[in-house]
KOLMIDO-168548 format. One line per field, with one value per residue (C-alpha): residue number from 0; x, y, z. Coordinates in nm, 4 decimals, padded with zeros to 6 digits. Last residue first. Layout:
# residues N
seti = (NUM, ...);
x = (X, ...);
y = (Y, ...);
z = (Z, ...);
This chain:
# residues 215
seti = (214, 213, 212, 211, 210, 209, 208, 207, 206, 205, 204, 203, 202, 201, 200, 199, 198, 197, 196, 195, 194, 193, 192, 191, 190, 189, 188, 187, 186, 185, 184, 183, 182, 181, 180, 179, 178, 177, 176, 175, 174, 173, 172, 171, 170, 169, 168, 167, 166, 165, 164, 163, 162, 161, 160, 159, 158, 157, 156, 155, 154, 153, 152, 151, 150, 149, 148, 147, 146, 145, 144, 143, 142, 141, 140, 139, 138, 137, 136, 135, 134, 133, 132, 131, 130, 129, 128, 127, 126, 125, 124, 123, 122, 121, 120, 119, 118, 117, 116, 115, 114, 113, 112, 111, 110, 109, 108, 107, 106, 105, 104, 103, 102, 101, 100, 99, 98, 97, 96, 95, 94, 93, 92, 91, 90, 89, 88, 87, 86, 85, 84, 83, 82, 81, 80, 79, 78, 77, 76, 75, 74, 73, 72, 71, 70, 69, 68, 67, 66, 65, 64, 63, 62, 61, 60, 59, 58, 57, 56, 55, 54, 53, 52, 51, 50, 49, 48, 47, 46, 45, 44, 43, 42, 41, 40, 39, 38, 37, 36, 35, 34, 33, 32, 31, 30, 29, 28, 27, 26, 25, 24, 23, 22, 21, 20, 19, 18, 17, 16, 15, 14, 13, 12, 11, 10, 9, 8, 7, 6, 5, 4, 3, 2, 1, 0);
x = (-01.2800, -01.6075, -01.6212, -01.9738, -02.1434, -02.5066, -02.7180, -02.9267, -03.1787, -03.3431, -03.0128, -02.8448, -02.5635, -02.2133, -01.9906, -01.7097, -01.3563, -01.2083, -01.2071, -01.5539, -01.7162, -01.5299, -01.7612, -01.5600, -01.4494, -01.0772, -00.8709, -00.5052, -00.2602, -00.3872, -00.1564, -00.4015, -00.6919, -00.9853, -01.3488, -01.6696, -01.9940, -02.1674, -02.4020, -02.5400, -02.9004, -02.9457, -02.7938, -03.0358, -03.3278, -03.2095, -03.1932, -03.5527, -03.6628, -03.4618, -03.6190, -03.3900, -03.5551, -03.8448, -03.6219, -03.5180, -03.1512, -03.1274, -02.9833, -02.6233, -02.5131, -02.2288, -02.2165, -02.1076, -02.4446, -02.6390, -02.4640, -02.5977, -02.4347, -02.7002, -02.6892, -02.7621, -02.8155, -03.0766, -03.3557, -03.2072, -03.5361, -03.5945, -03.3911, -03.0901, -03.1148, -03.0884, -02.7328, -02.6292, -02.9409, -02.9727, -02.6258, -02.7652, -02.9639, -02.6458, -02.6230, -02.8276, -02.6179, -02.3592, -02.2840, -02.2281, -02.2911, -02.4169, -02.2471, -02.4193, -02.0801, -02.0673, -02.3190, -02.1553, -01.8176, -01.9468, -02.0902, -01.7549, -01.5804, -01.8114, -01.5457, -01.3392, -01.0171, -00.7316, -00.8487, -00.6823, -00.8203, -00.7735, -00.5804, -00.3389, -00.0211, 00.0987, -00.2411, -00.2949, 00.0629, 00.0044, -00.3061, -00.1033, 00.1691, -00.0902, -00.2550, 00.0815, 00.1552, -00.1828, -00.4534, -00.5614, -00.2848, -00.4414, -00.1522, -00.3018, -00.6476, -00.5511, -00.5314, -00.9059, -00.9764, -01.2062, -01.2567, -01.3882, -01.5021, -01.4831, -01.7307, -01.5502, -01.7780, -02.0851, -02.4356, -02.4659, -02.5783, -02.3637, -02.0556, -02.1231, -02.1544, -01.8176, -01.6575, -01.7966, -01.6570, -01.3207, -01.3181, -01.3820, -01.0292, -00.8930, -00.9996, -01.0494, -01.2225, -01.1231, -01.3867, -01.7648, -01.7823, -01.9877, -02.0859, -01.7350, -01.7857, -01.4541, -01.3015, -01.6183, -01.6520, -01.2870, -01.3145, -01.5710, -01.7424, -01.8177, -01.9821, -01.9428, -01.5960, -01.4710, -01.5383, -01.4541, -01.1014, -00.9792, -00.9920, -01.0075, -01.0890, -00.7320, -00.6616, -00.8960, -00.7322, -00.3879, -00.5220, -00.6725, -00.3510, -00.1446, -00.3662, -00.3508, -00.7017, -00.8819, -01.2582);
y = (-01.3715, -01.5617, -01.8529, -01.9738, -01.6355, -01.6190, -01.4536, -01.1639, -00.9477, -00.6568, -00.5047, -00.4657, -00.2131, -00.3540, -00.2720, -00.0250, -00.1633, 00.1096, -00.1002, -00.2288, 00.1083, 00.2351, 00.5067, 00.5678, 00.8865, 00.8799, 01.1707, 01.0843, 01.1537, 00.9526, 00.8912, 01.0075, 00.8434, 01.0717, 00.9792, 01.1042, 00.9950, 00.6841, 00.6276, 00.2756, 00.3197, 00.6245, 00.4382, 00.1488, 00.3907, 00.5736, 00.2420, 00.1767, 00.5122, 00.4653, 00.1281, -00.1734, -00.2618, -00.4121, -00.7161, -00.8873, -00.7827, -00.8342, -00.5160, -00.4264, -00.0807, 00.1589, 00.5157, 00.8147, 00.9895, 00.6941, 00.3958, 00.0558, -00.2865, -00.5361, -00.8731, -01.1827, -01.5006, -01.3195, -01.4276, -01.5269, -01.6005, -01.9049, -01.7657, -01.6884, -02.0246, -02.1956, -02.0861, -02.1576, -02.0309, -01.7487, -01.6286, -01.5248, -01.2539, -01.0921, -01.0652, -00.7801, -00.4793, -00.3655, -00.7118, -00.9018, -01.2730, -01.4608, -01.7969, -02.1093, -02.2699, -02.3653, -02.1090, -01.8260, -01.9398, -01.9388, -01.5899, -01.4620, -01.6330, -01.4814, -01.3230, -01.0076, -01.1688, -01.4083, -01.4607, -01.3621, -01.4987, -01.2857, -01.3295, -01.5741, -01.4112, -01.3119, -01.1691, -00.9655, -00.8443, -00.7354, -00.5462, -00.3712, -00.2726, -00.1522, 00.0536, 00.2015, 00.3012, 00.4728, 00.3072, 00.4783, 00.2998, -00.0429, -00.2906, -00.5397, -00.4707, -00.6553, -00.9815, -00.9788, -00.9906, -01.2159, -01.1397, -01.3833, -01.1702, -01.2503, -01.1316, -01.0376, -00.7605, -00.9817, -00.8366, -01.0023, -00.6838, -00.4600, -00.6732, -00.6839, -00.3035, -00.2562, -00.5163, -00.3311, -00.0018, -00.1685, -00.2795, 00.0864, 00.1599, 00.0227, 00.3351, 00.3635, 00.6683, 00.8802, 00.9936, 01.0222, 00.7685, 00.4739, 00.6579, 00.5916, 00.2145, 00.1327, -00.0374, -00.2432, -00.3837, -00.4888, -00.6537, -00.9043, -01.0172, -01.3376, -01.3574, -01.5268, -01.6742, -01.9351, -02.2599, -02.0948, -02.0206, -01.7514, -01.4916, -01.1163, -00.9686, -00.9252, -00.7568, -00.4709, -00.3862, -00.3730, -00.1511, 00.0892, 00.1008, 00.1679, 00.4597, 00.6324, 00.7342, 01.0645, 01.0902);
z = (00.4129, 00.4295, 00.1907, 00.1366, 00.1474, 00.2531, -00.0131, 00.1071, -00.0754, 00.1090, 00.2121, 00.5507, 00.5561, 00.5691, 00.8649, 00.8089, 00.7767, 00.5577, 00.2409, 00.3240, 00.3763, 00.0717, -00.0573, -00.3745, -00.5499, -00.4690, -00.3399, -00.3160, -00.0315, 00.2608, 00.5556, 00.8204, 00.6437, 00.5765, 00.6189, 00.4633, 00.6222, 00.4842, 00.1930, 00.1487, 00.2605, 00.0395, -00.2538, -00.2218, -00.1934, -00.5068, -00.6901, -00.5937, -00.7337, -01.0527, -01.1294, -01.1147, -00.7873, -00.9811, -01.0176, -01.3404, -01.3250, -00.9502, -00.7925, -00.7078, -00.5926, -00.6683, -00.5360, -00.7449, -00.7263, -00.8586, -01.0118, -01.1104, -01.1347, -01.2400, -01.0678, -01.2751, -01.0728, -00.8629, -01.0935, -01.4294, -01.5994, -01.8161, -02.1068, -01.8882, -01.7116, -02.0486, -02.1131, -02.4705, -02.6489, -02.3948, -02.4971, -02.8359, -02.6604, -02.5313, -02.1501, -01.9977, -01.9074, -01.6524, -01.5183, -01.1971, -01.2499, -00.9453, -00.8826, -01.0136, -01.0707, -01.4373, -01.5615, -01.3681, -01.4988, -01.8571, -01.8121, -01.6870, -01.9807, -02.2414, -02.4577, -02.4186, -02.5417, -02.4587, -02.0972, -01.7698, -01.4439, -01.1321, -00.8075, -00.9691, -00.8414, -01.1872, -01.2850, -00.9706, -01.0033, -01.3627, -01.2587, -00.9886, -01.2366, -01.4871, -01.2112, -01.1145, -01.4734, -01.4912, -01.6976, -02.0196, -02.2121, -02.1559, -02.1503, -01.9048, -02.0504, -02.3689, -02.1750, -02.1036, -01.7289, -01.5279, -01.1590, -00.8995, -00.6054, -00.2359, 00.0277, 00.3502, 00.4707, 00.4268, 00.4129, 00.0699, -00.1067, 00.1116, 00.0512, -00.3220, -00.3405, -00.1693, -00.3916, -00.6935, -00.5627, -00.5126, -00.8760, -00.9595, -00.8302, -01.1577, -01.3476, -01.7228, -01.8744, -01.5707, -01.3229, -01.3210, -01.0384, -01.1630, -01.4791, -01.6158, -01.6313, -01.8019, -01.4949, -01.4503, -01.7995, -01.8146, -01.4742, -01.6059, -01.2873, -01.0945, -00.7521, -00.4141, -00.4562, -00.2079, -00.3923, -00.7233, -00.6063, -00.8457, -00.5719, -00.5156, -00.1730, -00.0528, -00.3872, -00.3040, 00.0284, -00.1310, -00.4083, -00.1534, 00.0482, -00.2650, -00.3650, -00.0260, 00.0558, 00.0801, 00.0890);
């Protein structure tokens, strides 16, 4: 699929928020942009935030689902990002679209605890976090959503669900795939199935959480 980089970034930033009353999930952006298995591309890629938004919309069956992103300050000067990506990340920061923290701490987990919003993560939270956040020790249910990748497509599954198995993940991916599309003004080839970024309707998933602040 071919997309113009600036158009993709513009579409992503419309779905970012630091308004906790409108957000429908929390994520550490630093984890996501470094998740190479998501698309098999560059070591650090800001476009992967769009893949997470895409997966969130399918999971919630809500094209306008908003994401609360947390970003460590060191990511703003990450050399592996392109100059344009650093510029975009700086704009998101300056305009309050994402929250910037001093380091890669537990801010996303703290926000999930404070608000009850689902936490999107690549791995189980640290064991020591269970001592601070009782809901982790008691069973996170759908409050922790695992970001998984199969064949370059992102999907979200509850961390303690049987759907974390490879077979279930494959079924999620199969339901999410859409035909390739090319924008008339596109100049860059990006490895993401952007149903949401191109205005496609979300596919219905087995778990649904009604969004409070539809975009």
